[in-house]
C-alpha positions as CSV (number, residue, x, y, z in Angstrom):
1,M,131.5,105.3,62.6
2,T,129.5,103.7,65.4
3,L,131.1,103.6,69.4
4,A,130.7,101.3,71.7
5,V,129.3,102.8,75.1
6,A,132.6,102.9,76.9
7,A,133.5,105.1,74.1
8,T,130.6,107.6,74.7
9,R,133.2,110.1,76.4
10,T,135.3,110.0,73.3
11,A,132.4,111.0,71.1
12,A,131.9,113.9,73.4
13,D,135.4,115.1,73.5
14,T,134.9,115.3,69.5
15,T,132.3,118.3,70.2
16,A,134.7,121.0,71.6
17,Q,135.0,119.1,74.9
18,K,132.0,120.4,76.3
19,L,129.2,118.3,75.8
20,R,128.9,114.6,76.7
21,I,126.0,112.2,75.2
22,Q,125.8,109.2,77.1
23,P,123.0,106.4,76.7
24,L,122.1,104.9,79.7
25,G,119.3,102.2,78.8
26,P,116.9,101.6,75.8
27,H,114.9,104.7,76.5
28,V,117.4,107.0,78.6
29,V,119.9,109.5,77.2
30,R,121.8,111.8,79.0
31,V,123.1,115.2,77.9
32,E,125.9,116.8,80.0
33,Q,127.3,120.1,79.7
34,A,131.0,120.0,81.1
35,G,131.2,122.1,84.0
36,P,134.2,123.8,85.9
37,K,135.6,120.6,86.9
38,G,134.6,118.8,84.0
39,F,131.8,115.9,83.4
40,E,130.4,114.5,86.5
41,D,130.7,110.8,87.3
42,R,130.0,110.9,90.9
43,P,126.5,110.2,92.6
44,T,124.6,113.8,93.3
45,F,122.0,114.8,95.7
46,T,119.2,113.8,92.9
47,I,121.1,110.8,90.5
48,V,122.2,108.0,93.1
49,S,123.2,105.6,90.1
50,R,123.7,105.9,86.7
51,E,124.6,102.3,85.5
52,P,123.5,101.4,82.2
53,A,120.2,98.7,82.0
54,G,119.2,96.5,79.7
55,T,120.1,97.3,75.6
56,V,122.3,100.5,75.4
57,P,122.3,102.0,72.2
58,P,125.5,103.1,70.5
59,V,126.6,106.6,70.2
60,E,127.0,107.4,66.2
61,E,129.1,109.7,64.9
62,V,127.4,111.0,61.8
63,D,128.5,113.6,59.5
64,G,129.9,115.4,62.4
65,K,127.0,115.1,65.0
66,L,126.8,112.5,67.5
67,V,123.8,110.5,67.0
68,V,121.7,108.2,69.5
69,R,118.9,106.0,67.8
70,V,116.2,105.2,70.8
71,E,113.0,103.0,69.3
72,G,111.4,105.5,66.7
73,Y,113.8,108.4,67.7
74,R,117.0,109.8,67.3
75,V,119.0,112.4,69.7
76,I,121.3,114.7,67.5
77,A,124.0,116.9,68.9
78,P,125.5,119.1,66.3
79,G,129.0,120.0,66.7
80,V,128.9,123.1,69.0
81,G,129.3,122.2,72.8
82,S,126.1,123.3,74.4
83,Y,123.1,121.4,75.4
84,T,120.5,124.0,73.7
85,N,121.9,122.7,70.3
86,V,120.2,119.3,70.9
87,R,117.2,118.1,69.4
88,I,115.1,115.0,69.3
89,E,113.9,113.7,66.0
90,D,111.0,111.2,65.4
91,A,111.5,108.4,62.8
92,R,109.9,110.8,60.0
93,G,112.6,113.4,61.1
94,K,110.2,115.7,62.7
95,V,111.5,117.5,65.6
96,V,109.5,116.6,68.7
97,H,111.7,117.9,71.3
98,R,114.8,120.8,71.5
99,L,116.8,120.9,74.8
100,C,116.3,124.4,76.1
101,E,116.2,126.4,79.4
102,R,112.9,125.3,80.6
103,D,114.3,121.8,80.8
104,L,116.4,122.7,83.8
105,R,113.2,122.9,85.6
106,T,111.6,120.5,87.6
107,Q,108.7,118.6,86.4
108,Y,105.6,116.7,87.3
109,L,106.2,112.9,85.9
110,P,104.0,112.1,83.3
111,S,100.8,110.3,83.5
112,P,100.1,106.7,82.3
113,S,96.9,107.8,80.4
114,A,98.9,110.9,78.9
115,L,102.7,109.6,78.2
116,P,104.6,112.1,76.4
117,E,107.0,111.5,73.6
118,V,109.8,113.1,75.4
119,W,110.0,113.9,79.3
120,V,113.2,115.6,80.6
121,L,114.6,115.1,83.7
122,A,117.4,117.8,85.5
123,D,119.9,116.8,87.5
124,A,119.5,121.0,88.6
125,P,121.2,122.1,90.9
126,R,124.0,119.5,90.6
127,V,125.2,119.1,94.4
128,V,127.5,116.2,95.1
129,P,126.8,114.9,98.4
130,P,129.8,113.9,100.8
131,A,130.6,110.3,101.9
132,W,129.1,111.3,105.3
133,G,126.0,112.8,103.9
134,A,124.2,115.1,105.9
135,L,126.2,114.5,109.1
136,P,128.6,116.9,110.6
137,P,132.2,116.6,109.0
138,P,134.9,114.5,110.6
139,D,137.2,116.8,112.4
140,D,139.9,116.5,110.2
141,Q,137.8,118.2,107.5
142,R,138.1,121.8,107.2
143,D,135.6,122.6,104.4
144,A,133.3,125.5,105.0
145,H,130.4,123.5,103.3
146,S,131.3,120.1,105.0
147,G,132.3,118.3,101.9
148,W,129.3,119.4,100.0
149,D,130.6,120.4,96.6
150,L,128.8,123.1,94.7
151,G,131.4,123.7,92.2
152,N,130.6,121.9,89.1
153,P,127.6,123.3,88.3
154,A,126.4,122.4,84.8
155,P,123.2,121.4,82.4
156,D,122.9,117.7,82.9
157,L,119.6,116.5,81.5
158,Y,118.3,113.0,81.4
159,V,116.4,112.2,78.3
160,F,113.0,109.8,78.7
161,F,111.0,108.4,75.9
162,P,107.8,107.3,77.9
163,K,105.6,106.6,74.9
164,A,108.1,104.2,73.0
165,S,109.1,102.9,76.6
166,G,105.7,102.3,78.3
167,Y,104.7,103.8,81.5
168,D,106.3,101.0,83.7
169,A,109.6,101.1,81.9
170,F,109.8,104.9,82.2
171,R,109.3,104.7,86.0
172,S,111.7,102.0,86.5
173,A,114.3,103.7,84.6
174,F,113.5,106.8,86.6
175,L,113.7,105.1,89.8
176,R,117.1,103.3,88.9
177,L,118.6,106.9,88.5
178,T,117.1,108.8,91.6
179,G,116.9,105.6,93.7
180,P,114.1,103.8,95.5
181,V,111.3,104.2,97.6
182,P,112.5,102.4,101.0
183,M,110.2,100.3,103.2
184,L,108.7,102.0,105.9
185,P,108.6,99.6,109.5
186,L,105.8,97.7,110.4
187,Y,104.3,99.7,112.8
188,A,104.2,102.7,110.6
189,F,100.9,101.1,108.8
190,G,99.0,101.2,112.0
191,L,96.8,104.1,113.6
192,W,98.9,107.3,114.5
193,Y,97.3,110.1,116.6
194,S,98.3,113.8,116.6
195,R,97.5,116.5,118.3
196,Y,99.2,120.5,118.7
197,Y,98.3,120.3,122.6
198,P,100.6,120.6,125.4
199,Y,100.5,116.7,126.6
200,S,102.2,115.7,129.7
201,E,103.6,112.2,130.2
202,A,101.0,111.7,132.4
203,S,98.4,112.8,129.8
204,A,99.8,111.0,126.8
205,L,100.0,107.9,128.6
206,C,96.4,108.2,129.5
207,T,95.0,108.8,126.2
208,M,97.2,105.9,124.8
209,D,95.3,103.9,127.4
210,R,92.4,105.3,126.8
211,F,92.7,103.8,123.1
212,R,93.0,100.5,124.2
213,A,90.1,100.9,126.0
214,A,88.0,101.8,123.4
215,N,89.3,98.9,121.3
216,I,91.0,101.1,118.8
217,P,94.4,100.2,117.6
218,L,97.2,102.8,118.1
219,D,100.5,102.4,117.0
220,V,102.4,105.8,116.9
221,F,101.5,109.0,119.2
222,V,102.8,112.4,118.4
223,V,103.9,114.7,120.7
224,D,103.9,117.9,119.3
225,T,106.3,121.1,119.7
226,D,105.2,121.7,123.3
227,W,107.8,118.7,124.8
228,R,110.7,121.6,124.5
229,V,111.3,124.2,126.5
230,G,109.4,127.4,125.2
231,A,107.3,125.3,123.0
232,S,109.1,126.7,119.9
233,H,112.8,125.7,119.0
234,G,115.7,123.9,120.8
235,Y,116.5,120.8,121.9
236,G,115.7,121.2,125.6
237,I,113.0,118.8,127.2
238,N,110.2,121.0,128.8
239,T,110.9,118.9,132.6
240,N,107.6,120.2,133.7
241,L,105.6,118.2,131.3
242,F,108.3,115.2,131.1
243,P,110.1,115.2,134.1
244,D,112.1,111.9,133.0
245,M,112.0,111.8,129.0
246,R,113.1,108.4,129.0
247,R,110.7,107.1,131.2
248,F,108.3,108.3,128.8
249,F,109.6,106.4,125.7
250,E,110.0,103.4,127.8
251,S,106.3,103.3,129.1
252,A,105.1,104.3,125.5
253,H,107.1,101.3,124.3
254,A,105.6,99.1,127.4
255,R,102.1,99.7,125.6
256,N,103.5,99.1,122.0
257,V,103.2,102.8,121.0
258,R,105.9,104.5,118.8
259,V,106.5,108.1,119.5
260,M,107.1,111.0,117.2
261,L,108.3,114.4,118.4
262,N,107.9,117.3,116.2
263,D,110.7,119.9,115.3
264,H,110.6,123.7,114.3
265,P,114.3,123.6,113.5
266,E,116.0,127.3,113.6
267,P,119.0,128.0,111.6
268,V,122.2,128.4,113.9
269,G,124.5,128.4,111.4
270,P,125.7,131.1,108.5
271,H,124.3,128.5,105.5
272,A,122.9,124.9,105.5
273,F,126.0,123.2,104.6
274,A,127.8,125.1,107.7
275,P,129.9,122.6,110.0
276,E,128.0,124.1,113.2
277,E,124.6,124.1,111.6
278,L,124.9,120.5,110.7
279,K,126.3,119.6,114.2
280,Y,123.7,121.4,116.1
281,R,121.0,119.4,114.5
282,R,122.7,116.2,114.8
283,D,123.2,116.5,118.3
284,G,119.9,117.9,119.0
285,L,118.0,115.2,117.2
286,E,120.3,112.6,118.8
287,S,119.7,113.9,122.3
288,L,116.2,112.3,122.1
289,L,116.7,109.8,119.8
290,N,119.1,108.3,122.5
291,L,116.4,108.3,124.9
292,G,114.1,106.6,123.0
293,A,112.3,108.8,120.6
294,D,111.3,106.9,117.3
295,I,110.4,109.2,114.7
296,W,111.1,112.9,113.8
297,W,108.4,115.7,112.1
298,F,110.6,117.9,110.4
299,D,107.9,120.5,110.5
300,R,108.5,123.7,108.4
301,N,105.2,125.4,109.1
302,W,106.9,128.1,111.4
303,G,108.2,131.7,111.4
304,T,111.6,129.5,111.6
305,H,112.9,127.1,109.3
306,L,116.0,125.8,108.1
307,Q,117.8,127.5,105.4
308,T,117.7,126.7,101.8
309,P,121.3,125.0,100.6
310,T,121.1,126.7,97.5
311,E,118.6,127.9,94.8
312,G,116.8,124.9,93.2
313,L,117.1,122.8,96.4
314,N,114.8,124.2,98.8
315,K,114.4,123.6,102.5
316,E,111.5,120.9,102.5
317,V,114.0,118.3,100.3
318,W,116.9,119.2,102.2
319,G,115.5,118.7,105.4
320,M,114.2,115.2,104.3
321,R,117.7,114.2,103.5
322,L,119.1,115.9,106.9
323,Y,116.5,114.2,109.3
324,H,116.9,111.0,107.2
325,D,120.4,110.5,107.6
326,I,120.8,111.6,111.3
327,T,118.4,108.9,112.1
328,Q,119.8,106.4,109.7
329,A,123.2,107.0,111.3
330,N,121.8,106.9,114.7
331,R,120.2,103.5,114.0
332,P,122.1,102.1,111.3
333,G,120.6,98.7,111.3
334,K,116.7,100.2,111.5
335,R,115.0,101.8,108.8
336,P,114.5,105.7,109.0
337,L,111.7,106.9,109.5
338,I,110.4,110.9,109.5
339,M,107.8,113.1,108.7
340,S,108.0,115.9,106.4
341,N,106.0,118.6,104.5
342,V,105.2,117.2,101.3
343,D,107.5,119.2,98.8
344,G,105.0,121.0,96.5
345,I,101.9,120.7,98.6
346,N,101.0,123.6,100.9
347,H,98.0,123.0,103.4
348,G,96.3,120.8,101.3
349,R,96.8,122.3,97.8
350,M,99.1,120.9,95.3
351,D,101.1,123.5,93.6
352,S,104.4,122.6,92.3
353,P,106.0,119.6,91.5
354,S,108.4,117.7,94.1
355,H,112.0,117.6,93.9
356,P,112.9,114.5,92.0
357,A,114.8,113.2,95.1
358,A,112.1,113.6,97.5
359,H,110.6,110.2,97.5
360,R,113.7,108.7,99.1
361,Y,112.7,110.1,102.2
362,P,109.3,108.6,103.3
363,V,106.5,110.1,104.7
364,W,105.1,113.4,104.0
365,W,102.2,115.3,105.2
366,T,99.9,118.3,103.5
367,G,100.3,120.9,105.8
368,D,98.0,122.3,107.7
369,T,94.5,121.7,106.5
370,V,90.9,122.5,107.9
371,A,87.8,120.5,108.8
372,K,85.8,121.2,105.6
373,W,84.5,119.1,102.7
374,D,86.9,120.6,100.2
375,Y,90.0,119.7,102.0
376,L,88.4,116.0,102.3
377,R,88.7,116.3,98.6
378,W,91.7,117.6,97.9
379,G,93.1,115.2,100.8
380,V,91.8,112.5,98.6
381,E,93.1,113.7,95.4
382,N,96.4,114.6,96.8
383,G,97.2,111.1,97.9
384,V,96.2,109.6,95.0
385,N,97.9,112.5,92.3
386,A,101.2,112.4,94.3
387,G,101.8,108.6,94.0
388,V,101.8,109.4,90.2
389,V,103.2,112.9,89.3
390,S,105.8,112.5,92.2
391,L,106.2,109.1,92.9
392,L,105.3,110.1,96.6
393,P,103.6,106.9,98.0
394,Y,103.0,107.8,101.5
395,V,101.4,111.3,101.3
396,N,99.1,111.6,104.2
397,E,96.5,114.2,105.5
398,D,96.0,115.9,108.8
399,L,92.7,113.5,108.9
400,G,89.7,115.4,110.6
401,G,91.6,118.7,109.6
402,H,94.1,120.7,111.6
403,H,91.4,123.7,112.2
404,E,88.3,124.0,113.0
405,Q,85.9,121.1,114.4
406,P,84.0,118.9,112.0
407,D,80.4,118.0,112.6
408,V,80.3,113.8,113.1
409,E,79.8,113.2,109.6
410,L,82.9,115.0,108.1
411,Y,84.4,113.3,111.0
412,I,83.3,109.8,110.1
413,R,83.8,110.4,106.3
414,F,87.5,111.7,106.8
415,M,88.4,108.7,109.2
416,Q,86.9,106.4,106.7
417,F,89.5,107.5,104.0
418,G,92.2,107.9,106.7
419,A,91.5,103.9,107.0
420,F,92.3,103.6,103.4
421,S,95.3,106.0,103.4
422,P,98.8,104.9,103.4
423,I,99.5,106.4,106.8
424,A,96.5,107.2,109.2
425,R,97.2,110.1,111.2
426,I,94.5,111.7,113.3
427,H,95.4,115.2,113.8
428,C,94.0,118.7,114.9
429,T,95.1,122.0,116.8
430,T,94.8,122.8,120.6
431,Q,91.5,124.3,120.5
432,V,89.4,121.4,119.1
433,H,89.8,117.4,119.5
434,R,89.6,114.5,117.2
435,Y,89.2,111.7,119.8
436,P,86.7,109.2,118.1
437,W,84.8,108.6,121.6
438,A,84.4,112.5,121.6
439,Y,82.0,112.6,118.7
440,G,79.4,110.0,120.2
441,S,78.7,106.3,120.3
442,E,78.0,106.0,116.4
443,A,81.2,107.8,115.7
444,E,83.2,105.6,118.0
445,R,81.9,102.3,116.5
446,V,82.4,103.1,113.0
447,V,85.6,104.8,113.5
448,G,86.7,101.9,115.3
449,D,85.6,99.5,112.9
450,Y,87.4,101.3,110.1
451,F,90.7,101.5,112.0
452,R,90.0,97.6,112.8
453,L,89.5,97.0,109.4
454,R,92.9,98.5,108.6
455,Q,94.5,96.5,111.2
456,R,93.6,93.4,109.6
457,L,94.2,94.4,106.2
458,L,97.9,94.5,107.2
459,P,99.3,91.8,104.8
460,T,97.3,93.8,101.8
461,L,98.9,96.9,102.7
462,Y,102.5,95.9,103.7
463,T,102.4,93.7,100.5
464,A,101.6,96.6,98.3
465,A,104.5,98.7,100.5
466,F,106.9,96.4,98.7
467,R,105.7,97.1,95.6
468,A,106.1,100.7,96.0
469,Y,109.7,99.7,97.4
470,R,110.1,97.5,94.3
471,D,109.1,99.4,91.2
472,G,107.4,102.4,92.6
473,Q,103.7,101.2,92.3
474,P,102.1,104.1,94.4
475,I,99.9,102.5,97.7
476,L,96.9,104.4,96.3
477,R,97.0,103.5,92.6
478,R,95.0,105.5,89.9
479,C,93.2,103.6,88.2
480,D,95.0,104.7,84.8
481,L,98.4,102.9,86.3
482,E,96.3,99.6,85.0
483,W,93.7,101.0,82.7
484,P,95.6,103.6,81.1
485,S,93.1,104.0,77.6
486,H,90.0,104.9,79.9
487,E,89.4,108.8,80.4
488,E,87.9,108.2,83.7
489,A,90.6,106.2,85.1
490,A,92.5,109.3,85.9
491,D,90.0,110.1,88.3
492,P,92.0,110.8,91.4
493,T,88.8,110.7,93.9
494,Q,89.2,106.9,93.6
495,Y,91.8,104.3,93.8
496,L,92.9,100.7,94.1
497,F,94.2,99.5,97.5
498,G,96.3,96.7,97.2
499,D,95.7,95.0,93.8
500,D,92.2,94.1,94.5
501,L,90.3,96.6,96.4
502,L,88.5,99.7,94.5
503,V,88.0,102.4,96.9
504,A,86.3,105.6,96.3
505,P,85.6,107.9,99.7
506,I,82.7,109.7,99.9
507,I,83.9,113.5,100.1
508,E,80.5,115.4,99.6
509,K,78.2,115.8,102.3
510,G,75.0,113.5,102.3
511,D,71.4,114.2,102.8
512,E,69.3,114.6,106.0
513,K,69.7,110.9,107.0
514,R,73.5,111.7,106.3
515,V,72.8,109.3,103.3
516,A,76.1,110.4,100.4
517,S,76.1,109.3,96.8
518,R,78.8,109.5,94.5
519,S,79.5,108.3,90.8
520,V,82.1,105.6,90.8
521,W,84.1,104.3,87.5
522,I,84.0,100.5,87.7
523,P,87.3,99.3,85.7
524,E,87.3,96.5,83.0
525,G,85.8,92.9,84.7
526,E,83.8,91.9,87.5
527,W,84.0,94.2,90.7
528,T,81.9,92.9,93.8
529,D,80.4,95.5,96.5
530,V,81.8,94.0,99.4
531,W,79.0,95.2,101.3
532,S,75.9,94.0,99.4
533,G,77.6,91.0,97.1
534,E,76.3,93.0,94.0
535,T,78.4,92.2,91.2
536,C,78.8,94.9,88.6
537,T,80.6,94.3,85.3
538,G,83.0,97.4,84.0
539,P,83.9,99.9,82.2
540,A,80.8,101.5,83.7
541,T,80.4,104.7,86.1
542,I,77.7,103.7,88.2
543,E,75.8,105.9,91.0
544,V,76.4,104.7,94.7
545,S,74.6,105.6,97.6
546,C,76.0,104.9,100.9
547,P,74.8,105.2,104.7
548,L,77.1,106.8,107.4
549,R,78.9,103.7,108.1
550,R,79.7,102.7,104.8
551,M,81.9,103.9,101.6
552,P,82.0,102.4,98.3
553,M,84.4,99.6,98.2
554,F,84.4,97.1,95.4
555,A,86.5,93.4,95.0
556,R,88.1,92.6,91.9
557,G,87.0,89.3,90.4
558,G,89.7,87.1,90.7
559,G,90.9,89.1,93.4
560,I,92.5,87.8,96.8
561,V,92.6,90.1,99.8
562,L,94.8,89.0,102.5
563,T,93.9,89.5,106.0
564,V,95.1,88.6,109.8
565,A,93.0,88.6,113.1
566,D,91.8,91.7,115.0
567,S,95.2,93.6,117.2
568,L,95.2,96.7,119.1
569,N,98.6,97.5,116.9
570,T,101.2,95.9,114.8
571,A,103.2,94.5,117.1
572,E,100.6,92.4,118.4
573,S,99.4,91.3,115.1
574,D,99.8,87.3,114.3
575,W,100.9,86.6,110.8
576,S,100.8,82.7,111.6
577,R,97.3,82.5,110.4
578,I,96.3,84.2,107.1
579,T,93.1,84.7,105.9
580,A,92.5,84.9,102.1
581,D,89.3,85.9,100.7
582,V,89.2,84.8,97.1
583,F,86.6,86.2,94.8
584,V,85.7,83.8,92.3
585,P,85.4,85.1,88.7
586,S,82.4,83.6,86.8
587,A,85.0,83.4,83.5
588,D,88.1,81.5,82.9
589,G,91.0,83.2,83.8
590,V,94.1,83.3,85.4
591,S,95.6,85.7,88.3
592,R,98.8,85.9,90.3
593,R,99.3,87.9,93.8
594,V,101.9,87.8,96.6
595,L,102.2,87.9,100.2
596,Y,105.3,89.7,101.5
597,E,106.7,89.6,104.9
598,D,109.8,90.5,106.7
599,D,110.8,91.2,110.0
600,G,109.0,94.8,110.1
601,E,112.0,96.9,111.2
602,S,115.6,96.2,110.1
603,V,117.1,96.9,106.9
604,D,117.8,93.2,105.9
605,Y,115.5,93.5,103.1
606,L,117.6,95.6,101.3
607,A,119.9,91.8,101.2
608,G,116.9,90.1,100.0
609,K,116.0,88.6,103.7
610,F,112.6,88.4,103.2
611,R,109.6,86.0,102.0
612,L,107.2,86.3,99.1
613,T,104.5,83.7,99.3
614,E,103.1,83.3,95.6
615,L,99.0,82.7,95.3
616,S,97.8,81.5,91.9
617,L,94.4,81.2,91.0
618,E,93.0,79.8,88.0
619,R,89.2,79.2,86.9
620,K,88.9,76.8,83.9
621,G,85.1,75.6,83.2
622,R,83.6,74.0,85.9
623,G,86.8,73.9,88.1
624,L,89.0,76.6,90.3
625,K,92.4,76.0,91.3
626,L,94.1,77.8,94.2
627,S,98.0,77.4,94.6
628,L,99.6,78.6,97.8
629,A,103.7,78.3,97.1
630,P,105.5,77.3,99.5
631,S,106.8,79.3,102.2
632,A,107.1,80.1,106.2
633,E,104.8,78.2,108.4
634,H,101.2,79.2,108.0
635,N,97.7,78.4,108.8
636,W,95.8,79.2,105.8
637,V,92.1,80.2,106.1
638,V,90.5,80.3,102.4
639,R,87.2,81.9,102.0
640,F,85.9,81.3,98.2
641,H,83.1,84.1,97.4
642,L,81.2,82.0,94.7
643,P,79.3,84.0,92.1
644,A,75.3,84.0,92.7
645,G,74.0,80.8,91.8
646,E,77.4,79.1,91.6
647,R,77.4,75.6,93.7
648,V,79.9,73.5,94.7
649,D,80.5,69.5,94.2
650,G,83.7,69.2,96.3
651,V,87.1,70.4,97.5
652,T,90.4,69.0,97.5
653,L,93.4,69.8,99.6
654,N,96.7,68.8,97.3
655,G,95.0,65.9,95.4
656,S,93.0,64.4,98.7
657,A,89.1,65.3,98.7
658,L,88.2,67.2,102.1
659,A,85.6,65.6,104.2
660,Q,82.1,67.2,104.2
661,E,83.0,68.6,107.7
662,K,85.9,70.2,106.7
663,V,84.1,72.2,104.2
664,R,81.9,75.1,105.6
665,V,79.3,76.7,103.0
666,L,78.0,79.8,104.1
667,Q,75.3,81.4,102.7
668,P,74.0,84.9,102.2
669,G,72.8,86.9,105.0
670,A,69.6,88.8,104.9
671,R,71.0,92.5,105.3
672,D,74.2,94.2,103.6
673,L,77.2,94.0,105.9
674,D,78.5,96.8,108.4
675,V,81.6,95.2,108.8
676,I,83.7,93.5,106.3
677,F,86.5,91.3,106.1
678,T,86.2,89.7,109.4
679,G,87.5,86.3,108.7
680,A,86.6,83.1,109.4
681,G,83.0,82.2,110.3
682,S,81.1,85.5,108.8
683,A,78.8,85.1,106.4
684,P,78.6,86.7,103.1
685,P,76.3,89.9,102.0
686,P,73.0,89.3,100.6
687,K,73.2,89.8,97.1
688,G,76.1,87.7,95.9
689,G,76.8,83.7,96.5
690,A,77.6,81.5,98.7
691,L,80.9,81.4,100.4
692,V,83.0,78.1,100.7
693,E,85.4,78.4,103.7
694,V,88.2,75.6,104.3
695,E,91.4,75.8,106.3
696,T,94.9,73.9,105.8
697,G,95.9,73.6,109.7
698,T,99.2,74.6,110.5
699,M,101.5,73.7,107.2
700,S,105.3,73.3,108.0
701,A,107.7,75.7,106.0
702,G,108.2,74.5,103.0
703,A,104.8,73.1,102.1
704,R,102.8,73.6,99.0
705,V,99.0,73.9,99.4
706,D,96.7,73.6,96.4
707,F,93.1,74.2,96.6
708,T,90.7,72.7,93.9
709,V,87.1,73.7,94.1
710,H,84.5,71.3,91.6
711,F,81.6,73.6,90.8
712,S,78.0,71.8,90.1
713,P,76.8,71.4,86.4
714,R,74.4,74.8,85.7
């Protein structure tokens, strides 16, 4: 007989009361062995929701076996109550997987270019949190584990069928179970400066002012462990360095700079869940949050560190949950932001999978690295791969390396990658430095240009962050996420930054003139070198040479890159005037993009309080139409980058022809660009076509904008 989904438990009861088969979607089946307290329906540390989604296949009873039919496969549970008796067969009856003890281990998530038939997520160890999370328990609770329930352990497996579902559906199903990647506050996407150094109130503020004097944006300043008495552990403030910590935070905030404090936490209770342990941590962290600290850095790179709550739930992911919950409870209307070690990357080397809940607690750094070319390459690979194999979109490096002093070339190449990282955080240890101005005028100019470019690209970057929240798409998108059939697309040393910029950081030393070369895989379609204007058609692998101030970067044909004007921090960024650089394709086609906007700091986005402006671009024959859906009040500057040789007869705005003086045609310059995406009035590079620039003026909220470009006959 066929049983309805609601009768799944009844079906499990027919298997000696020990096994439950629970379909949760068209390509997800839960296989749960009963624990000491029976079957588990509560949220756990790993699994936050088991709400079925999509078409849920029924559980059938066939010849005494429980069977779930999934597109091309069958999950079969014989009448013996152990998960190890469950097998998965394909449509021909071939066994493609048998559940076993190995499935209880944490695994890397599959890659889109190598989807397995079966992939298993284990809720192991299965730990049930209390309603108050990692905070100390209420006074009326007398539980030695502060309400955390470890008393119902059992094999609890979630069987996915990635090859049948496709990668996007697999990732969505995984995130429905384990929870989304939250939005970060907008300031997190600005530049961070960090150094393991005994800054005082005066020297820290002086450093912030030096960044502003150099016209280099700064949003976050990091005070490492010396802020505390003894520079080791505890939460007592070193008043020799910070005589009035509240005043220091207020002075930083007056400069629109947020402050992150480092914490090397030492245990004080008998175990991680002990009430006195949780109270000590909460009271200590809140004592600084209440003074005005913005971010906690949970740093386990120390001789003392948090205890592991239970085998399999390691200190890294437990610390993420702990610091997140305390920060969230202290500021419930704001987005909690912490920084922790990547679970699975140790001092720059990826060596194990992350816990499947780690993505809920951004951001993550890869540990103490070294100022060497190998570490730069690993940093790029870590940032790109972690977004796929662990769904961690905010993995970041010690830019410049923690140890040793890089030469000017390596320093600049580190910073170029940093400008196109999810989190741009400069860092080093005490005996060395990473100030851009300390590496000479060329480095200061180039590094400043890249971080000013990052600041202009905030609309592109923040919209990419929304994609990470909405569907798990990483900030640094490995190319096989879009082109999985091409082997070259899985190269983790290049990536899409947002939808339309292909970035390939320089990761090897250049020649005696510091000109570096590397191969770049160009995906399908047209891609324009943003420095020279030359267009390549993929798929193809090309060799690219770059002087020190450039790194390989290409814009997609049909793509739209959104920018704002220069600013020295995100608080001063003006989003009322948006520039859209439109890279006009030579062939017919349609592309759609969005601009994401919200208040930048609250959790209101969870209730849908944000704005999405849809942009649609269509080329058809000798015409091109760009439509901007109604949204907030904006002044749009639209820059149409034409293919070489293309000429324009006229432009209309909402059906009315624009006067010639309203349409600015900029011809290609004589030299490759040194600075890109600088907004209105800047000429295009020499090997591309002309650039047509129009501006809407301030459009009222709710107004639709339609541009039509008419090309001259060829």
